[in-house]
N, C-alpha and C positions, 0 to 999 in steps of 0.2 A: 094587375093588367099584364098581359103576356106581350112581350116585345117582339117586332118583326124581326126576321133575321136582316142582315145587311143587303144580301143579295135579292131578296124579295123585295126591299125598299127600293133598291137601284133598279130592278126591272119595272116596277109601278112607276117611278118618277120618269124614266126614260119612254114609257108608255104615253104617260100624261104629255111630256113634252112633243112625241110623235103626232098625238092629237091636235095639238095646237100648231104643228108644223113648224116646230123650232129643232134644228138641228142639234144633237148631242151624241157623244160616245164615250166609251169607258177608256180612260187613259192608262189607268192602274186597277188591277183586279185585286182587291183585298180579300182579307178573310171572309168566307161566305156568310158565316154565322155571326160574327161580332166585330167584324171591321168597321172601324170609323169612315165615314163618309166625307170628302171634301169637294166642292162644286167651283169649277173655275168658269166665270161667264167672261167669253171672249167677244167684244163688241166690233170685231174686225176692222177697227180702226188704229191698232197698235196698243189698245188700252184694254186692261182686263182686271177682275175683281175675283178674288177667291173667297168662299163662304165655308164656315166649319160650324158643326152643331157644339153650342155651350151649354152647360148646365147651370142654373141659377140657384146657388145653395140657400138663399133666402126663400124663394118661392116655389123650388122644385120644378119649375119649368124648364123645357128644353127649347132654346131656339137657335136660328141661324144668325150667325155674327159675321163681320167681315174680318178675315184673318189678313188680306192683303189687297192694295189696290193701287192702280198706276199703270206704266208701260207693262206690256206683256212679259217682256223679259224679266222685269222684276218681280212680276208675280209668279213667274215660273219658277224663279230662284227660291221664293218662298215655300211654293209646292214642293220643290226638291228636297228643301230642308226638312219639311214636315215628314215626307217620306223616307229620308235618311235615317230617323229614329223611330217611325212606325212601319214597320214591312206589311202590316195588316190593312194598311190605309186604301179605301177606294178613292180614285180621283175621276170625276165625271167632268168632262169640258161640254159646255154649252156655247153654242155659236148664234149670237143674235145681235143685230145692229140695233134693235131697239132696246136693248138690256133687259130682255124678258127672260126670268129664270125659274118662275112659278114657286120658288121656295115658301112664299107667304101663304100660298093658298092652303085651304082646309086640306087636311091629311098629309101634308108636306112640311108643315110648319113644326 
């Protein structure tokens, strides 16, 4: 199976969020072809959650897992640490008071 480029996935994700009227923007533009993607969900109440893709060695599945959650400043610090050792990392920030990020939807999971 052919993998999508990171840029293509990011653009599709942003389009899906726009369709649901969920504000989101690119905080860090990673490698267009193979950069990893990190999604930060900002609930606009001082809290946030950062998600990253994880590969399960037992099942071969890729799924979104929580990297960090808590105060927005703590989550921002975790994101900054990730970026410090992965310059190819994409960071997408989603802003939604209801906590919607759509990462569990078909085609994004």
